Each structure stands twice: as C-alpha cells, then as structure tokens.
mmCIF file as Biopython writes it, N, C-alpha, C and O atoms, coordinates in Angstrom:
data_model
#
loop_
_atom_site.group_PDB
_atom_site.id
_atom_site.type_symbol
_atom_site.label_atom_id
_atom_site.label_alt_id
_atom_site.label_comp_id
_atom_site.label_asym_id
_atom_site.label_entity_id
_atom_site.label_seq_id
_atom_site.pdbx_PDB_ins_code
_atom_site.Cartn_x
_atom_site.Cartn_y
_atom_site.Cartn_z
_atom_site.occupancy
_atom_site.B_iso_or_equiv
_atom_site.auth_seq_id
_atom_site.auth_asym_id
_atom_site.pdbx_PDB_model_num
ATOM 1   N N  . MET A ? 1  ? 15.284  96.443 12.557  1.0 0.0 1  A 1 
ATOM 2   C CA . MET A ? 1  ? 15.161  96.369 11.109  1.0 0.0 1  A 1 
ATOM 3   C C  . MET A ? 1  ? 13.736  95.947 10.748  1.0 0.0 1  A 1 
ATOM 4   O O  . MET A ? 1  ? 13.197  94.999 11.319  1.0 0.0 1  A 1 
ATOM 5   N N  . LYS A ? 2  ? 13.153  96.638 9.823   1.0 0.0 2  A 1 
ATOM 6   C CA . LYS A ? 2  ? 11.788  96.351 9.381   1.0 0.0 2  A 1 
ATOM 7   C C  . LYS A ? 2  ? 11.786  95.131 8.454   1.0 0.0 2  A 1 
ATOM 8   O O  . LYS A ? 2  ? 12.590  95.073 7.523   1.0 0.0 2  A 1 
ATOM 9   N N  . PRO A ? 3  ? 10.895  94.150 8.688   1.0 0.0 3  A 1 
ATOM 10  C CA . PRO A ? 3  ? 10.859  92.977 7.800   1.0 0.0 3  A 1 
ATOM 11  C C  . PRO A ? 3  ? 10.417  93.369 6.396   1.0 0.0 3  A 1 
ATOM 12  O O  . PRO A ? 3  ? 9.608   94.277 6.207   1.0 0.0 3  A 1 
ATOM 13  N N  . GLU A ? 4  ? 10.967  92.663 5.424   1.0 0.0 4  A 1 
ATOM 14  C CA . GLU A ? 4  ? 10.610  92.935 4.030   1.0 0.0 4  A 1 
ATOM 15  C C  . GLU A ? 4  ? 9.156   92.559 3.781   1.0 0.0 4  A 1 
ATOM 16  O O  . GLU A ? 4  ? 8.684   91.526 4.257   1.0 0.0 4  A 1 
ATOM 17  N N  . ASN A ? 5  ? 8.455   93.393 3.042   1.0 0.0 5  A 1 
ATOM 18  C CA . ASN A ? 5  ? 7.070   93.119 2.674   1.0 0.0 5  A 1 
ATOM 19  C C  . ASN A ? 5  ? 7.060   91.974 1.669   1.0 0.0 5  A 1 
ATOM 20  O O  . ASN A ? 5  ? 7.627   92.112 0.585   1.0 0.0 5  A 1 
ATOM 21  N N  . PRO A ? 6  ? 6.429   90.841 2.000   1.0 0.0 6  A 1 
ATOM 22  C CA . PRO A ? 6  ? 6.426   89.701 1.056   1.0 0.0 6  A 1 
ATOM 23  C C  . PRO A ? 6  ? 5.697   90.021 -0.240  1.0 0.0 6  A 1 
ATOM 24  O O  . PRO A ? 6  ? 5.886   89.317 -1.232  1.0 0.0 6  A 1 
ATOM 25  N N  . ASN A ? 7  ? 4.873   91.059 -0.261  1.0 0.0 7  A 1 
ATOM 26  C CA . ASN A ? 7  ? 4.150   91.425 -1.480  1.0 0.0 7  A 1 
ATOM 27  C C  . ASN A ? 7  ? 4.950   92.372 -2.368  1.0 0.0 7  A 1 
ATOM 28  O O  . ASN A ? 7  ? 4.480   92.760 -3.437  1.0 0.0 7  A 1 
ATOM 29  N N  . SER A ? 8  ? 6.163   92.752 -1.933  1.0 0.0 8  A 1 
ATOM 30  C CA . SER A ? 8  ? 6.947   93.697 -2.720  1.0 0.0 8  A 1 
ATOM 31  C C  . SER A ? 8  ? 7.889   92.997 -3.695  1.0 0.0 8  A 1 
ATOM 32  O O  . SER A ? 8  ? 8.692   93.654 -4.357  1.0 0.0 8  A 1 
ATOM 33  N N  . HIS A ? 9  ? 7.801   91.689 -3.789  1.0 0.0 9  A 1 
ATOM 34  C CA . HIS A ? 9  ? 8.653   90.888 -4.669  1.0 0.0 9  A 1 
ATOM 35  C C  . HIS A ? 9  ? 8.567   91.383 -6.114  1.0 0.0 9  A 1 
ATOM 36  O O  . HIS A ? 9  ? 7.474   91.519 -6.665  1.0 0.0 9  A 1 
ATOM 37  N N  . GLN A ? 10 ? 9.706   91.647 -6.714  1.0 0.0 10 A 1 
ATOM 38  C CA . GLN A ? 10 ? 9.746   91.994 -8.134  1.0 0.0 10 A 1 
ATOM 39  C C  . GLN A ? 10 ? 9.806   90.690 -8.924  1.0 0.0 10 A 1 
ATOM 40  O O  . GLN A ? 10 ? 10.571  89.786 -8.587  1.0 0.0 10 A 1 
ATOM 41  N N  . LEU A ? 11 ? 9.013   90.601 -9.950  1.0 0.0 11 A 1 
ATOM 42  C CA . LEU A ? 11 ? 9.038   89.402 -10.786 1.0 0.0 11 A 1 
ATOM 43  C C  . LEU A ? 11 ? 10.359  89.305 -11.523 1.0 0.0 11 A 1 
ATOM 44  O O  . LEU A ? 11 ? 10.903  90.307 -11.987 1.0 0.0 11 A 1 
ATOM 45  N N  . SER A ? 12 ? 10.864  88.099 -11.623 1.0 0.0 12 A 1 
ATOM 46  C CA . SER A ? 12 ? 12.048  87.869 -12.438 1.0 0.0 12 A 1 
ATOM 47  C C  . SER A ? 12 ? 11.622  87.884 -13.908 1.0 0.0 12 A 1 
ATOM 48  O O  . SER A ? 12 ? 10.433  87.829 -14.220 1.0 0.0 12 A 1 
ATOM 49  N N  . ALA A ? 13 ? 12.588  87.958 -14.783 1.0 0.0 13 A 1 
ATOM 50  C CA . ALA A ? 13 ? 12.272  87.927 -16.216 1.0 0.0 13 A 1 
ATOM 51  C C  . ALA A ? 13 ? 11.560  86.619 -16.562 1.0 0.0 13 A 1 
ATOM 52  O O  . ALA A ? 13 ? 10.615  86.616 -17.351 1.0 0.0 13 A 1 
ATOM 53  N N  . GLU A ? 14 ? 12.008  85.516 -15.979 1.0 0.0 14 A 1 
ATOM 54  C CA . GLU A ? 14 ? 11.387  84.212 -16.251 1.0 0.0 14 A 1 
ATOM 55  C C  . GLU A ? 14 ? 9.944   84.178 -15.758 1.0 0.0 14 A 1 
ATOM 56  O O  . GLU A ? 14 ? 9.067   83.676 -16.461 1.0 0.0 14 A 1 
ATOM 57  N N  . GLU A ? 15 ? 9.684   84.703 -14.566 1.0 0.0 15 A 1 
ATOM 58  C CA . GLU A ? 15 ? 8.318   84.753 -14.045 1.0 0.0 15 A 1 
ATOM 59  C C  . GLU A ? 15 ? 7.434   85.609 -14.947 1.0 0.0 15 A 1 
ATOM 60  O O  . GLU A ? 15 ? 6.286   85.251 -15.212 1.0 0.0 15 A 1 
ATOM 61  N N  . GLY A ? 16 ? 7.954   86.720 -15.412 1.0 0.0 16 A 1 
ATOM 62  C CA . GLY A ? 16 ? 7.202   87.588 -16.314 1.0 0.0 16 A 1 
ATOM 63  C C  . GLY A ? 16 ? 6.861   86.890 -17.620 1.0 0.0 16 A 1 
ATOM 64  O O  . GLY A ? 16 ? 5.743   87.010 -18.122 1.0 0.0 16 A 1 
ATOM 65  N N  . HIS A ? 17 ? 7.823   86.163 -18.168 1.0 0.0 17 A 1 
ATOM 66  C CA . HIS A ? 17 ? 7.578   85.410 -19.412 1.0 0.0 17 A 1 
ATOM 67  C C  . HIS A ? 17 ? 6.535   84.330 -19.195 1.0 0.0 17 A 1 
ATOM 68  O O  . HIS A ? 17 ? 5.684   84.103 -20.055 1.0 0.0 17 A 1 
ATOM 69  N N  . GLN A ? 18 ? 6.595   83.657 -18.045 1.0 0.0 18 A 1 
ATOM 70  C CA . GLN A ? 18 ? 5.615   82.606 -17.747 1.0 0.0 18 A 1 
ATOM 71  C C  . GLN A ? 18 ? 4.212   83.201 -17.643 1.0 0.0 18 A 1 
ATOM 72  O O  . GLN A ? 18 ? 3.251   82.627 -18.156 1.0 0.0 18 A 1 
ATOM 73  N N  . LEU A ? 19 ? 4.097   84.343 -16.982 1.0 0.0 19 A 1 
ATOM 74  C CA . LEU A ? 19 ? 2.780   84.978 -16.857 1.0 0.0 19 A 1 
ATOM 75  C C  . LEU A ? 19 ? 2.261   85.449 -18.210 1.0 0.0 19 A 1 
ATOM 76  O O  . LEU A ? 19 ? 1.069   85.326 -18.492 1.0 0.0 19 A 1 
ATOM 77  N N  . LEU A ? 20 ? 3.135   85.982 -19.041 1.0 0.0 20 A 1 
ATOM 78  C CA . LEU A ? 20 ? 2.729   86.424 -20.376 1.0 0.0 20 A 1 
ATOM 79  C C  . LEU A ? 20 ? 2.235   85.233 -21.203 1.0 0.0 20 A 1 
ATOM 80  O O  . LEU A ? 20 ? 1.210   85.330 -21.878 1.0 0.0 20 A 1 
ATOM 81  N N  . ASP A ? 21 ? 2.956   84.120 -21.152 1.0 0.0 21 A 1 
ATOM 82  C CA . ASP A ? 21 ? 2.519   82.916 -21.873 1.0 0.0 21 A 1 
ATOM 83  C C  . ASP A ? 21 ? 1.166   82.435 -21.363 1.0 0.0 21 A 1 
ATOM 84  O O  . ASP A ? 21 ? 0.296   82.065 -22.151 1.0 0.0 21 A 1 
ATOM 85  N N  . LEU A ? 22 ? 0.988   82.441 -20.035 1.0 0.0 22 A 1 
ATOM 86  C CA . LEU A ? 22 ? -0.279  82.016 -19.450 1.0 0.0 22 A 1 
ATOM 87  C C  . LEU A ? 22 ? -1.420  82.931 -19.891 1.0 0.0 22 A 1 
ATOM 88  O O  . LEU A ? 22 ? -2.506  82.454 -20.219 1.0 0.0 22 A 1 
ATOM 89  N N  . ALA A ? 23 ? -1.180  84.233 -19.900 1.0 0.0 23 A 1 
ATOM 90  C CA . ALA A ? 23 ? -2.208  85.185 -20.336 1.0 0.0 23 A 1 
ATOM 91  C C  . ALA A ? 23 ? -2.577  84.954 -21.801 1.0 0.0 23 A 1 
ATOM 92  O O  . ALA A ? 23 ? -3.756  84.954 -22.154 1.0 0.0 23 A 1 
ATOM 93  N N  . ARG A ? 24 ? -1.582  84.761 -22.641 1.0 0.0 24 A 1 
ATOM 94  C CA . ARG A ? 24 ? -1.852  84.522 -24.066 1.0 0.0 24 A 1 
ATOM 95  C C  . ARG A ? 24 ? -2.647  83.244 -24.273 1.0 0.0 24 A 1 
ATOM 96  O O  . ARG A ? 24 ? -3.598  83.219 -25.054 1.0 0.0 24 A 1 
ATOM 97  N N  . GLN A ? 25 ? -2.255  82.177 -23.570 1.0 0.0 25 A 1 
ATOM 98  C CA . GLN A ? 25 ? -2.973  80.908 -23.688 1.0 0.0 25 A 1 
ATOM 99  C C  . GLN A ? 25 ? -4.422  81.053 -23.224 1.0 0.0 25 A 1 
ATOM 100 O O  . GLN A ? 25 ? -5.342  80.532 -23.855 1.0 0.0 25 A 1 
ATOM 101 N N  . THR A ? 26 ? -4.609  81.756 -22.133 1.0 0.0 26 A 1 
ATOM 102 C CA . THR A ? 26 ? -5.955  81.934 -21.587 1.0 0.0 26 A 1 
ATOM 103 C C  . THR A ? 26 ? -6.833  82.728 -22.536 1.0 0.0 26 A 1 
ATOM 104 O O  . THR A ? 26 ? -7.978  82.349 -22.782 1.0 0.0 26 A 1 
ATOM 105 N N  . ILE A ? 27 ? -6.314  83.824 -23.073 1.0 0.0 27 A 1 
ATOM 106 C CA . ILE A ? 27 ? -7.088  84.669 -23.988 1.0 0.0 27 A 1 
ATOM 107 C C  . ILE A ? 27 ? -7.455  83.906 -25.253 1.0 0.0 27 A 1 
ATOM 108 O O  . ILE A ? 27 ? -8.612  83.937 -25.671 1.0 0.0 27 A 1 
ATOM 109 N N  . THR A ? 28 ? -6.496  83.223 -25.871 1.0 0.0 28 A 1 
ATOM 110 C CA . THR A ? 28 ? -6.800  82.508 -27.116 1.0 0.0 28 A 1 
ATOM 111 C C  . THR A ? 28 ? -7.775  81.358 -26.871 1.0 0.0 28 A 1 
ATOM 112 O O  . THR A ? 28 ? -8.629  81.077 -27.711 1.0 0.0 28 A 1 
ATOM 113 N N  . ALA A ? 29 ? -7.648  80.693 -25.721 1.0 0.0 29 A 1 
ATOM 114 C CA . ALA A ? 29 ? -8.587  79.608 -25.411 1.0 0.0 29 A 1 
ATOM 115 C C  . ALA A ? 29 ? -9.992  80.158 -25.180 1.0 0.0 29 A 1 
ATOM 116 O O  . ALA A ? 29 ? -10.967 79.570 -25.649 1.0 0.0 29 A 1 
ATOM 117 N N  . GLN A ? 30 ? -10.108 81.269 -24.470 1.0 0.0 30 A 1 
ATOM 118 C CA . GLN A ? 30 ? -11.424 81.846 -24.188 1.0 0.0 30 A 1 
ATOM 119 C C  . GLN A ? 30 ? -12.088 82.392 -25.446 1.0 0.0 30 A 1 
ATOM 120 O O  . GLN A ? 30 ? -13.314 82.394 -25.551 1.0 0.0 30 A 1 
ATOM 121 N N  . LEU A ? 31 ? -11.290 82.850 -26.391 1.0 0.0 31 A 1 
ATOM 122 C CA . LEU A ? 31 ? -11.835 83.361 -27.650 1.0 0.0 31 A 1 
ATOM 123 C C  . LEU A ? 31 ? -12.101 82.252 -28.662 1.0 0.0 31 A 1 
ATOM 124 O O  . LEU A ? 31 ? -12.615 82.511 -29.751 1.0 0.0 31 A 1 
ATOM 125 N N  . GLY A ? 32 ? -11.751 81.021 -28.305 1.0 0.0 32 A 1 
ATOM 126 C CA . GLY A ? 32 ? -11.977 79.891 -29.204 1.0 0.0 32 A 1 
ATOM 127 C C  . GLY A ? 32 ? -10.969 79.823 -30.333 1.0 0.0 32 A 1 
ATOM 128 O O  . GLY A ? 32 ? -11.192 79.115 -31.315 1.0 0.0 32 A 1 
ATOM 129 N N  . ILE A ? 33 ? -9.877  80.537 -30.216 1.0 0.0 33 A 1 
ATOM 130 C CA . ILE A ? 33 ? -8.845  80.549 -31.255 1.0 0.0 33 A 1 
ATOM 131 C C  . ILE A ? 33 ? -7.949  79.324 -31.142 1.0 0.0 33 A 1 
ATOM 132 O O  . ILE A ? 33 ? -7.438  78.824 -32.144 1.0 0.0 33 A 1 
ATOM 133 N N  . ALA A ? 34 ? -7.763  78.843 -29.919 1.0 0.0 34 A 1 
ATOM 134 C CA . ALA A ? 34 ? -6.894  77.683 -29.684 1.0 0.0 34 A 1 
ATOM 135 C C  . ALA A ? 34 ? -7.481  76.850 -28.564 1.0 0.0 34 A 1 
ATOM 136 O O  . ALA A ? 34 ? -8.262  77.334 -27.744 1.0 0.0 34 A 1 
ATOM 137 N N  . GLN A ? 35 ? -7.093  75.605 -28.548 1.0 0.0 35 A 1 
ATOM 138 C CA . GLN A ? 35 ? -7.504  74.706 -27.469 1.0 0.0 35 A 1 
ATOM 139 C C  . GLN A ? 35 ? -6.684  75.034 -26.218 1.0 0.0 35 A 1 
ATOM 140 O O  . GLN A ? 35 ? -5.506  75.375 -26.319 1.0 0.0 35 A 1 
ATOM 141 N N  . PRO A ? 36 ? -7.304  74.931 -25.044 1.0 0.0 36 A 1 
ATOM 142 C CA . PRO A ? 36 ? -6.545  75.163 -23.818 1.0 0.0 36 A 1 
ATOM 143 C C  . PRO A ? 36 ? -5.358  74.205 -23.727 1.0 0.0 36 A 1 
ATOM 144 O O  . PRO A ? 36 ? -5.482  73.017 -24.025 1.0 0.0 36 A 1 
ATOM 145 N N  . GLN A ? 37 ? -4.237  74.723 -23.323 1.0 0.0 37 A 1 
ATOM 146 C CA . GLN A ? 37 ? -3.020  73.936 -23.160 1.0 0.0 37 A 1 
ATOM 147 C C  . GLN A ? 37 ? -2.670  73.866 -21.677 1.0 0.0 37 A 1 
ATOM 148 O O  . GLN A ? 37 ? -3.022  74.765 -20.913 1.0 0.0 37 A 1 
ATOM 149 N N  . PRO A ? 38 ? -1.987  72.814 -21.270 1.0 0.0 38 A 1 
ATOM 150 C CA . PRO A ? 38 ? -1.523  72.784 -19.885 1.0 0.0 38 A 1 
ATOM 151 C C  . PRO A ? 38 ? -0.597  73.975 -19.648 1.0 0.0 38 A 1 
ATOM 152 O O  . PRO A ? 38 ? 0.266   74.276 -20.473 1.0 0.0 38 A 1 
ATOM 153 N N  . ALA A ? 39 ? -0.780  74.632 -18.540 1.0 0.0 39 A 1 
ATOM 154 C CA . ALA A ? 39 ? 0.034   75.807 -18.231 1.0 0.0 39 A 1 
ATOM 155 C C  . ALA A ? 39 ? 1.494   75.407 -18.065 1.0 0.0 39 A 1 
ATOM 156 O O  . ALA A ? 39 ? 1.808   74.422 -17.397 1.0 0.0 39 A 1 
ATOM 157 N N  . ALA A ? 40 ? 2.377   76.178 -18.679 1.0 0.0 40 A 1 
ATOM 158 C CA . ALA A ? 40 ? 3.815   75.947 -18.548 1.0 0.0 40 A 1 
ATOM 159 C C  . ALA A ? 40 ? 4.335   76.731 -17.351 1.0 0.0 40 A 1 
ATOM 160 O O  . ALA A ? 40 ? 5.413   77.323 -17.391 1.0 0.0 40 A 1 
ATOM 161 N N  . ILE A ? 41 ? 3.546   76.717 -16.293 1.0 0.0 41 A 1 
ATOM 162 C CA . ILE A ? 41 ? 3.890   77.466 -15.095 1.0 0.0 41 A 1 
ATOM 163 C C  . ILE A ? 41 ? 3.415   76.667 -13.884 1.0 0.0 41 A 1 
ATOM 164 O O  . ILE A ? 41 ? 2.367   76.023 -13.926 1.0 0.0 41 A 1 
ATOM 165 N N  . ASP A ? 42 ? 4.179   76.715 -12.830 1.0 0.0 42 A 1 
ATOM 166 C CA . ASP A ? 42 ? 3.796   76.044 -11.595 1.0 0.0 42 A 1 
ATOM 167 C C  . ASP A ? 42 ? 2.720   76.886 -10.935 1.0 0.0 42 A 1 
ATOM 168 O O  . ASP A ? 42 ? 3.016   77.939 -10.369 1.0 0.0 42 A 1 
ATOM 169 N N  . MET A ? 43 ? 1.466   76.434 -11.000 1.0 0.0 43 A 1 
ATOM 170 C CA . MET A ? 43 ? 0.355   77.220 -10.478 1.0 0.0 43 A 1 
ATOM 171 C C  . MET A ? 43 ? 0.404   77.364 -8.955  1.0 0.0 43 A 1 
ATOM 172 O O  . MET A ? 43 ? -0.391  78.109 -8.381  1.0 0.0 43 A 1 
ATOM 173 N N  . LYS A ? 44 ? 1.323   76.665 -8.301  1.0 0.0 44 A 1 
ATOM 174 C CA . LYS A ? 44 ? 1.498   76.809 -6.856  1.0 0.0 44 A 1 
ATOM 175 C C  . LYS A ? 44 ? 2.724   77.646 -6.521  1.0 0.0 44 A 1 
ATOM 176 O O  . LYS A ? 44 ? 3.129   77.716 -5.361  1.0 0.0 44 A 1 
ATOM 177 N N  . ALA A ? 45 ? 3.316   78.280 -7.524  1.0 0.0 45 A 1 
ATOM 178 C CA . ALA A ? 45 ? 4.498   79.115 -7.297  1.0 0.0 45 A 1 
ATOM 179 C C  . ALA A ? 45 ? 4.138   80.264 -6.349  1.0 0.0 45 A 1 
ATOM 180 O O  . ALA A ? 45 ? 3.087   80.886 -6.506  1.0 0.0 45 A 1 
ATOM 181 N N  . PRO A ? 46 ? 4.989   80.545 -5.380  1.0 0.0 46 A 1 
ATOM 182 C CA . PRO A ? 46 ? 4.686   81.586 -4.391  1.0 0.0 46 A 1 
ATOM 183 C C  . PRO A ? 46 ? 4.360   82.955 -4.990  1.0 0.0 46 A 1 
ATOM 184 O O  . PRO A ? 46 ? 3.516   83.672 -4.452  1.0 0.0 46 A 1 
ATOM 185 N N  . PHE A ? 47 ? 5.011   83.327 -6.091  1.0 0.0 47 A 1 
ATOM 186 C CA . PHE A ? 47 ? 4.756   84.659 -6.649  1.0 0.0 47 A 1 
ATOM 187 C C  . PHE A ? 47 ? 3.338   84.801 -7.191  1.0 0.0 47 A 1 
ATOM 188 O O  . PHE A ? 47 ? 2.851   85.921 -7.346  1.0 0.0 47 A 1 
ATOM 189 N N  . LEU A ? 48 ? 2.662   83.681 -7.483  1.0 0.0 48 A 1 
ATOM 190 C CA . LEU A ? 48 ? 1.286   83.756 -7.964  1.0 0.0 48 A 1 
ATOM 191 C C  . LEU A ? 48 ? 0.293   84.031 -6.840  1.0 0.0 48 A 1 
ATOM 192 O O  . LEU A ? 48 ? -0.821  84.487 -7.096  1.0 0.0 48 A 1 
ATOM 193 N N  . ALA A ? 49 ? 0.682   83.759 -5.611  1.0 0.0 49 A 1 
ATOM 194 C CA . ALA A ? 49 ? -0.207  83.963 -4.467  1.0 0.0 49 A 1 
ATOM 195 C C  . ALA A ? 49 ? -0.127  85.390 -3.919  1.0 0.0 49 A 1 
ATOM 196 O O  . ALA A ? 49 ? -0.920  85.762 -3.054  1.0 0.0 49 A 1 
ATOM 197 N N  . MET A ? 50 ? 0.812   86.182 -4.407  1.0 0.0 50 A 1 
ATOM 198 C CA . MET A ? 50 ? 0.976   87.542 -3.894  1.0 0.0 50 A 1 
ATOM 199 C C  . MET A ? 50 ? -0.113  88.460 -4.423  1.0 0.0 50 A 1 
ATOM 200 O O  . MET A ? 50 ? -0.476  88.415 -5.598  1.0 0.0 50 A 1 
ATOM 201 N N  . ARG A ? 51 ? -0.626  89.294 -3.525  1.0 0.0 51 A 1 
ATOM 202 C CA . ARG A ? 51 ? -1.632  90.275 -3.930  1.0 0.0 51 A 1 
ATOM 203 C C  . ARG A ? 51 ? -0.907  91.443 -4.593  1.0 0.0 51 A 1 
ATOM 204 O O  . ARG A ? 51 ? 0.022   92.017 -4.025  1.0 0.0 51 A 1 
ATOM 205 N N  . ARG A ? 52 ? -1.343  91.780 -5.793  1.0 0.0 52 A 1 
ATOM 206 C CA . ARG A ? 52 ? -0.711  92.874 -6.526  1.0 0.0 52 A 1 
ATOM 207 C C  . ARG A ? 52 ? -1.646  93.333 -7.631  1.0 0.0 52 A 1 
ATOM 208 O O  . ARG A ? 52 ? -2.633  92.668 -7.946  1.0 0.0 52 A 1 
ATOM 209 N N  . GLY A ? 53 ? -1.330  94.449 -8.201  1.0 0.0 53 A 1 
ATOM 210 C CA . GLY A ? 53 ? -2.122  94.962 -9.303  1.0 0.0 53 A 1 
ATOM 211 C C  . GLY A ? 53 ? -1.839  94.198 -10.580 1.0 0.0 53 A 1 
ATOM 212 O O  . GLY A ? 53 ? -0.775  93.602 -10.748 1.0 0.0 53 A 1 
ATOM 213 N N  . THR A ? 54 ? -2.798  94.227 -11.465 1.0 0.0 54 A 1 
ATOM 214 C CA . THR A ? 54 ? -2.652  93.559 -12.756 1.0 0.0 54 A 1 
ATOM 215 C C  . THR A ? 54 ? -3.251  94.452 -13.825 1.0 0.0 54 A 1 
ATOM 216 O O  . THR A ? 54 ? -4.330  95.014 -13.635 1.0 0.0 54 A 1 
ATOM 217 N N  . PHE A ? 55 ? -2.569  94.584 -14.931 1.0 0.0 55 A 1 
ATOM 218 C CA . PHE A ? 55 ? -3.070  95.390 -16.028 1.0 0.0 55 A 1 
ATOM 219 C C  . PHE A ? 55 ? -2.728  94.686 -17.325 1.0 0.0 55 A 1 
ATOM 220 O O  . PHE A ? 55 ? -1.592  94.257 -17.524 1.0 0.0 55 A 1 
ATOM 221 N N  . VAL A ? 56 ? -3.704  94.567 -18.206 1.0 0.0 56 A 1 
ATOM 222 C CA . VAL A ? 56 ? -3.509  93.892 -19.490 1.0 0.0 56 A 1 
ATOM 223 C C  . VAL A ? 56 ? -3.880  94.845 -20.608 1.0 0.0 56 A 1 
ATOM 224 O O  . VAL A ? 56 ? -4.942  95.467 -20.586 1.0 0.0 56 A 1 
ATOM 225 N N  . THR A ? 57 ? -2.998  94.951 -21.583 1.0 0.0 57 A 1 
ATOM 226 C CA . THR A ? 57 ? -3.239  95.771 -22.769 1.0 0.0 57 A 1 
ATOM 227 C C  . THR A ? 57 ? -3.198  94.851 -23.987 1.0 0.0 57 A 1 
ATOM 228 O O  . THR A ? 57 ? -2.239  94.101 -24.172 1.0 0.0 57 A 1 
ATOM 229 N N  . LEU A ? 58 ? -4.235  94.910 -24.809 1.0 0.0 58 A 1 
ATOM 230 C CA . LEU A ? 58 ? -4.296  94.090 -26.019 1.0 0.0 58 A 1 
ATOM 231 C C  . LEU A ? 58 ? -4.109  94.980 -27.241 1.0 0.0 58 A 1 
ATOM 232 O O  . LEU A ? 58 ? -4.770  96.007 -27.394 1.0 0.0 58 A 1 
ATOM 233 N N  . LYS A ? 59 ? -3.194  94.559 -28.101 1.0 0.0 59 A 1 
ATOM 234 C CA . LYS A ? 59 ? -2.946  95.291 -29.343 1.0 0.0 59 A 1 
ATOM 235 C C  . LYS A ? 59 ? -3.038  94.324 -30.510 1.0 0.0 59 A 1 
ATOM 236 O O  . LYS A ? 59 ? -2.739  93.138 -30.375 1.0 0.0 59 A 1 
ATOM 237 N N  . LYS A ? 60 ? -3.452  94.839 -31.642 1.0 0.0 60 A 1 
ATOM 238 C CA . LYS A ? 60 ? -3.490  94.055 -32.873 1.0 0.0 60 A 1 
ATOM 239 C C  . LYS A ? 60 ? -2.845  94.906 -33.950 1.0 0.0 60 A 1 
ATOM 240 O O  . LYS A ? 60 ? -3.296  96.015 -34.240 1.0 0.0 60 A 1 
ATOM 241 N N  . ALA A ? 61 ? -1.789  94.375 -34.536 1.0 0.0 61 A 1 
ATOM 242 C CA . ALA A ? 61 ? -1.035  95.107 -35.561 1.0 0.0 61 A 1 
ATOM 243 C C  . ALA A ? 61 ? -0.596  96.476 -35.034 1.0 0.0 61 A 1 
ATOM 244 O O  . ALA A ? 61 ? -0.581  97.458 -35.776 1.0 0.0 61 A 1 
ATOM 245 N N  . GLY A ? 62 ? -0.242  96.532 -33.757 1.0 0.0 62 A 1 
ATOM 246 C CA . GLY A ? 62 ? 0.232   97.764 -33.162 1.0 0.0 62 A 1 
ATOM 247 C C  . GLY A ? 62 ? -0.853  98.723 -32.701 1.0 0.0 62 A 1 
ATOM 248 O O  . GLY A ? 62 ? -0.558  99.727 -32.052 1.0 0.0 62 A 1 
ATOM 249 N N  . ASP A ? 63 ? -2.106  98.425 -33.029 1.0 0.0 63 A 1 
ATOM 250 C CA . ASP A ? 63 ? -3.215  99.300 -32.639 1.0 0.0 63 A 1 
ATOM 251 C C  . ASP A ? 63 ? -3.832  98.797 -31.338 1.0 0.0 63 A 1 
ATOM 252 O O  . ASP A ? 63 ? -4.005  97.592 -31.151 1.0 0.0 63 A 1 
ATOM 253 N N  . LEU A ? 64 ? -4.161  99.715 -30.447 1.0 0.0 64 A 1 
ATOM 254 C CA . LEU A ? 64 ? -4.785  99.365 -29.185 1.0 0.0 64 A 1 
ATOM 255 C C  . LEU A ? 64 ? -6.163  98.779 -29.436 1.0 0.0 64 A 1 
ATOM 256 O O  . LEU A ? 64 ? -6.994  99.383 -30.115 1.0 0.0 64 A 1 
ATOM 257 N N  . ARG A ? 65 ? -6.401  97.581 -28.875 1.0 0.0 65 A 1 
ATOM 258 C CA . ARG A ? 65 ? -7.692  96.927 -29.009 1.0 0.0 65 A 1 
ATOM 259 C C  . ARG A ? 65 ? -8.497  96.979 -27.703 1.0 0.0 65 A 1 
ATOM 260 O O  . ARG A ? 65 ? -9.726  96.904 -27.715 1.0 0.0 65 A 1 
ATOM 261 N N  . GLY A ? 66 ? -7.785  97.107 -26.584 1.0 0.0 66 A 1 
ATOM 262 C CA . GLY A ? 66 ? -8.463  97.194 -25.304 1.0 0.0 66 A 1 
ATOM 263 C C  . GLY A ? 66 ? -7.490  97.038 -24.167 1.0 0.0 66 A 1 
ATOM 264 O O  . GLY A ? 66 ? -6.370  96.561 -24.349 1.0 0.0 66 A 1 
ATOM 265 N N  . CYS A ? 67 ? -7.922  97.443 -22.994 1.0 0.0 67 A 1 
ATOM 266 C CA . CYS A ? 67 ? -7.105  97.265 -21.802 1.0 0.0 67 A 1 
ATOM 267 C C  . CYS A ? 67 ? -8.017  97.209 -20.584 1.0 0.0 67 A 1 
ATOM 268 O O  . CYS A ? 67 ? -9.119  97.758 -20.584 1.0 0.0 67 A 1 
ATOM 269 N N  . ILE A ? 68 ? -7.544  96.549 -19.571 1.0 0.0 68 A 1 
ATOM 270 C CA . ILE A ? 68 ? -8.302  96.403 -18.334 1.0 0.0 68 A 1 
ATOM 271 C C  . ILE A ? 68 ? -7.320  96.101 -17.218 1.0 0.0 68 A 1 
ATOM 272 O O  . ILE A ? 68 ? -6.274  95.491 -17.441 1.0 0.0 68 A 1 
ATOM 273 N N  . GLY A ? 69 ? -7.662  96.526 -16.035 1.0 0.0 69 A 1 
ATOM 274 C CA . GLY A ? 69 ? -6.812  96.174 -14.905 1.0 0.0 69 A 1 
ATOM 275 C C  . GLY A ? 69 ? -6.922  97.145 -13.768 1.0 0.0 69 A 1 
ATOM 276 O O  . GLY A ? 69 ? -7.731  98.072 -13.783 1.0 0.0 69 A 1 
ATOM 277 N N  . SER A ? 70 ? -6.100  96.917 -12.792 1.0 0.0 70 A 1 
ATOM 278 C CA . SER A ? 70 ? -6.032  97.738 -11.599 1.0 0.0 70 A 1 
ATOM 279 C C  . SER A ? 70 ? -4.586  97.777 -11.130 1.0 0.0 70 A 1 
ATOM 280 O O  . SER A ? 70 ? -3.888  96.765 -11.183 1.0 0.0 70 A 1 
ATOM 281 N N  . LEU A ? 71 ? -4.140  98.921 -10.676 1.0 0.0 71 A 1 
ATOM 282 C CA . LEU A ? 71 ? -2.771  99.037 -10.191 1.0 0.0 71 A 1 
ATOM 283 C C  . LEU A ? 71 ? -2.676  98.712 -8.709  1.0 0.0 71 A 1 
ATOM 284 O O  . LEU A ? 71 ? -1.582  98.703 -8.144  1.0 0.0 71 A 1 
ATOM 285 N N  . THR A ? 72 ? -3.810  98.444 -8.077  1.0 0.0 72 A 1 
ATOM 286 C CA . THR A ? 72 ? -3.765  98.092 -6.645  1.0 0.0 72 A 1 
ATOM 287 C C  . THR A ? 72 ? -4.245  96.680 -6.435  1.0 0.0 72 A 1 
ATOM 288 O O  . THR A ? 72 ? -4.281  96.202 -5.301  1.0 0.0 72 A 1 
#
C-alpha cells in the first residue's frame, strides 16, 4: 500500500475559515485600514506547514480588484 502524501490534506471548513480571517486581517493591517490583531489561528498548526499552492482574489463591491498566486 502506498503511503498517503502528507501534502494532499484537504483543508477542513474550519481551517479554511481561519485562513480567510488571517488573510483579511493581514491585508487590512498592511493597507493601514486596521491595527494588526493577534491571529485567531494556531500558527504552529500542521496544515500551515504543508507546501501547496495559494491564490488570492480581491473584489470590491463584486468587481475584481486584483489577484495573485500560484497553483503549485
């Protein structure tokens, strides 16, 4: 039996929500819109150490404002 690839982990809904909150906090803090807040995520969580692609799309009032990322 082939061992499971540790990088193939699918994020749970909770992990996805935590990452979305972290991304929003980071963007607003970097833009000076809000003060940085302590992350509501365990920064040592195993799923954060996995190598994976990341893609971010920013919209304002439903209109595309920008996107960046890599699928690998």
